[in-house]
C-alpha positions in Angstrom: 265.8 116.5 66.6 266.0 118.4 69.9 269.7 119.2 69.3 269.0 120.3 65.8 266.2 122.6 66.8 268.1 124.3 69.7 270.7 126.3 67.6 268.1 127.2 65.0 265.7 128.5 67.7 268.4 130.6 69.4 269.3 132.1 66.0 265.7 133.0 65.3 265.3 134.6 68.7 268.6 136.4 68.2 267.4 137.8 64.9 264.3 139.1 66.6 266.4 140.7 69.2 268.6 142.4 66.6 265.5 143.8 64.9 264.3 145.0 68.3 267.6 146.8 68.9 267.2 148.7 65.6 263.6 149.5 66.4 264.5 150.6 69.9 267.2 153.0 68.5 264.5 154.4 66.2 262.1 154.9 69.1 264.8 156.7 71.1 265.5 158.9 68.1 261.8 159.7 67.6 261.4 160.4 71.3 264.2 162.9 71.1 262.7 164.4 68.0 259.3 164.7 69.6 260.8 166.3 72.7 263.0 168.8 70.7 260.1 169.8 68.5 258.0 170.6 71.6 255.5 167.9 70.5 255.3 166.1 73.8 251.8 167.4 74.3 250.9 167.3 70.6 248.2 164.8 71.7 246.5 165.8 75.0 245.5 162.2 75.8 246.9 158.7 75.8 247.2 156.3 74.0 245.1 157.9 71.2 245.1 161.4 70.0 242.1 163.6 70.9 240.2 160.4 71.6 241.0 158.9 68.2 243.5 156.3 67.0 245.2 158.8 64.7 245.6 162.5 64.3 242.2 164.3 63.6 242.2 165.5 59.9 238.7 165.7 58.5 236.4 168.6 59.5 234.2 166.1 61.5 237.2 164.7 63.3 238.5 168.2 64.1 235.1 169.2 65.4 235.0 166.1 67.7 238.6 166.8 68.9 237.7 170.4 69.7 234.6 169.4 71.5 236.5 166.8 73.6 239.4 169.1 74.3 238.2 172.7 74.0 241.2 174.1 75.8 243.7 172.8 73.2 243.8 173.5 69.5 244.9 170.6 67.2 248.4 171.3 65.8 248.7 168.6 63.2 252.5 168.4 62.8 253.1 168.1 66.5 250.3 165.6 66.9 251.8 163.4 64.1 255.3 163.6 65.7 253.8 162.3 68.9 251.7 159.6 67.3 254.4 158.3 65.0 256.6 157.9 68.1 253.8 156.0 69.8 253.2 153.7 66.8 256.9 152.7 66.8 257.0 152.3 70.5 253.9 150.1 70.4 255.5 148.0 67.7 258.6 147.6 69.8 256.5 146.5 72.8 254.8 143.8 70.7 258.1 142.6 69.4 259.5 142.4 72.9 256.4 140.5 74.0 257.1 138.0 71.2 260.7 137.6 72.3 259.6 137.0 75.9 257.0 134.4 74.9 259.5 132.6 72.6 262.1 132.6 75.4 259.7 131.2 77.9 258.6 128.5 75.4 262.1 127.5 74.6 263.6 127.9 78.1 264.6 124.2 78.2 266.8 124.8 75.1 269.1 127.2 76.9 267.4 130.4 75.9 267.9 133.2 78.6 264.6 133.7 80.4 265.1 136.3 83.1 266.4 139.0 80.9 263.6 138.9 78.3 261.0 138.9 81.0 262.8 141.8 82.7 262.9 143.8 79.5 259.1 143.2 79.0 258.6 144.5 82.5 260.7 147.6 81.7 258.6 148.2 78.5 255.4 148.0 80.5 256.7 150.6 82.9 257.9 152.6 80.0 254.4 152.7 78.6 253.2 154.0 81.9 255.8 156.7 81.8 254.6 157.6 78.3 251.1 158.0 79.6 252.3 160.1 82.6 254.3 162.3 80.4 251.0 163.5 78.9 248.7 163.3 81.9 251.3 165.1 84.1 251.9 167.7 81.5 255.6 167.1 80.8 256.7 167.0 84.5 260.6 167.0 84.2 261.2 163.9 86.4 258.7 161.9 84.3 260.1 163.2 81.0 263.6 162.3 82.1 262.4 158.9 83.4 260.8 158.2 80.0 264.1 159.1 78.2 266.0 156.8 80.6 263.5 154.0 80.1 264.1 154.1 76.4 267.8 154.0 76.9 267.4 151.1 79.4 265.3 149.1 77.0 267.8 149.6 74.2 270.7 148.6 76.4 269.0 145.5 77.9 268.1 144.3 74.4 271.7 144.7 73.3 272.8 142.8 76.4 270.4 140.0 75.5 271.8 140.0 72.0 275.3 139.5 73.5 274.0 136.8 75.7 272.7 135.0 72.7 275.9 135.4 70.8 278.2 132.4 70.3 281.5 134.2 69.7 284.4 133.5 72.0 287.9 135.1 72.1 290.5 132.8 70.6 292.9 133.5 73.4 292.8 134.8 77.0 293.8 138.4 77.6 294.4 138.5 81.3 296.3 141.8 81.0 293.1 143.7 80.7 290.9 141.5 82.9 291.6 143.8 85.8 289.9 146.7 84.0 286.5 145.0 84.2 285.5 146.9 87.3 286.7 150.2 85.8 284.6 149.5 82.7 281.6 148.8 84.9 282.2 152.1 86.7 282.4 153.7 83.2 278.9 152.4 82.5 277.6 154.0 85.7 279.4 157.3 85.0 278.0 157.4 81.5 274.5 156.6 82.7 274.8 159.4 85.2 275.8 161.8 82.4 272.9 160.7 80.2 270.6 161.3 83.2 272.0 164.8 83.5 271.4 165.4 79.8 267.8 164.2 80.2 267.4 166.6 83.2 268.9 169.5 81.2 266.6 168.8 78.2 263.4 168.2 80.2 264.0 171.5 82.0 264.7 173.4 78.8 268.1 174.4 80.0 270.1 173.3 76.8 270.7 177.0 75.8 271.1 178.5 79.2 274.8 178.6 78.6 275.7 179.8 75.1 279.5 180.1 75.4 282.3 177.5 75.7 284.0 175.8 77.5 281.8 176.1 80.7 279.3 179.1 80.3 279.2 182.8 79.7 281.1 185.2 81.9 279.9 185.4 85.4 278.4 182.0 85.5 279.8 181.3 89.0 277.6 184.0 90.5 274.5 182.5 88.8 274.8 179.1 90.4 272.1 178.0 92.8 271.5 174.4 93.7 268.3 175.3 95.6 265.5 173.8 93.6 267.6 173.0 90.6 267.4 169.3 91.0 264.2 168.8 93.0 262.4 165.8 91.6 258.9 167.1 92.6 258.3 170.6 91.1 255.8 173.1 92.3 252.3 172.4 91.0 251.6 173.9 87.5 249.0 173.4 84.8 251.8 172.5 82.4 255.6 172.2 82.5 256.0 172.7 78.8 258.9 175.1 78.2 260.1 174.7 81.8 259.4 176.1 85.2 263.0 176.7 86.6 264.4 180.2 87.0 267.3 181.4 84.9 269.8 180.8 87.7 268.5 177.2 88.2 268.7 176.5 84.5 272.3 177.8 84.3 273.1 175.5 87.3 271.6 172.5 85.6 273.5 173.2 82.4 276.8 173.8 84.1 276.6 170.6 86.1 275.9 168.8 82.8 279.0 170.4 81.2 281.2 169.3 84.1 279.7 165.9 83.9 280.6 165.7 80.2 284.2 166.6 81.1 284.5 164.0 83.8 282.9 161.3 81.6 285.1 162.1 78.6 288.3 162.0 80.7 287.4 158.8 82.4 286.3 156.9 79.2 289.4 158.2 77.3 291.6 157.0 80.1 289.8 153.6 80.2 290.1 153.1 76.5 293.8 154.1 76.5 294.6 151.6 79.3 292.8 148.8 77.5 294.4 149.7 74.1 297.9 149.8 75.5 297.7 146.8 77.8 295.7 144.4 75.6 297.4 141.6 73.7 294.4 141.0 71.3 293.1 143.0 68.4 289.6 142.5 69.7 290.1 144.7 72.7 292.3 147.2 70.9 289.6 147.7 68.3 286.9 147.9 71.0 288.9 150.6 72.8 289.3 152.6 69.6 285.6 152.3 68.9 284.8 153.8 72.3 287.2 156.7 71.7 285.8 157.3 68.2 282.2 157.4 69.4 283.2 159.5 72.4 284.9 162.0 70.1 281.8 162.2 67.9 279.6 162.8 70.9 281.8 165.6 72.2 281.8 167.2 68.8 278.0 167.1 68.7 277.8 168.6 72.2 280.0 171.5 71.2 278.0 171.9 68.0 274.8 172.2 70.0 276.2 175.3 71.7 278.1 176.7 68.8 275.1 176.5 66.4 272.4 177.2 69.0 270.8 173.7 69.2 270.0 172.8 65.6 267.4 170.0 65.5 269.5 167.6 63.5 272.5 168.0 65.8 270.4 167.8 69.0 268.7 164.6 67.9 272.1 163.1 66.8 273.5 164.0 70.3 270.8 161.6 71.8 271.5 158.9 69.2 275.2 158.9 69.6 274.9 158.9 73.5 273.0 155.6 73.0 275.6 154.3 70.7 278.4 155.2 73.1 276.6 153.3 75.9 276.3 150.3 73.6 280.0 150.3 72.7 280.9 150.6 76.4 278.5 147.7 77.3 280.0 145.6 74.6 283.5 146.3 75.9 282.4 145.6 79.5 280.6 142.4 78.7 283.6 141.1 76.7 285.9 141.9 79.7 283.6 140.2 82.2 282.2 137.3 80.3 284.3 136.4 77.3 287.7 135.8 78.6 
């Protein structure tokens, strides 16, 4: 009976993890949408909205909201953007709690325990970052941390999903085994580039350079690293719409552009090496998948500049960045653990 329950239990947990991955991707997307529609302060408090569980709508609710927060007018569409994001994030948190509890309960059946508990810890910290995003009035380091927390949650859930998978390669492919450390470095480089993207977005520097490939003419003279990447900004009542000077925003954007070039060249090289050296279709297809998602991401980045940051493209740029990281994690995990 014990042996019969073990595979079924693992399958059920794996299904919950898969649902959590989809939900986490939705939360990341909603977070990007909230940020890009300038709705991060749509609700001036946390976890509710103007002291209520949902956005104030009736005349009585609006009067109570105005009395509680006289300095801020209720903007319904921004408030709903923020609250919908919180509802989905809260649902994800509860689902991850369920996964952690099930993993603890079935730890003797071979269910991974450390990773689910670590993900739960990350989600708790992520909730705190969500609160600080509001209470600290969109301080860039907090906004970037909240973005990275969402990406980290998604990636760790995907890693847990891989850990719960039963697939094995039919044959060894030692020709590409040596690229494991390069794939791990690729994950680090991509994480750094995503962080630069978060810093660019949280400092409202996405349109500081409006020409390709690097920036408009004379950008070299605009560069200044003084204060451009300081984690603790000068005290302000609100950091909405940014606090950096024009030169500092150009610097942030240019560094993100150069980071994109380095990341693209490195991942393209890694995929090419694995594709040409591998003896199995699994790794060839994995390398092609990385290159394909990378090409889409580069196209979206260019489109952001070319079309002046349209909302759909900007949100897609966040989503595809997450998908690129997942494809790279899958490749790295397969190189490290599945041969």
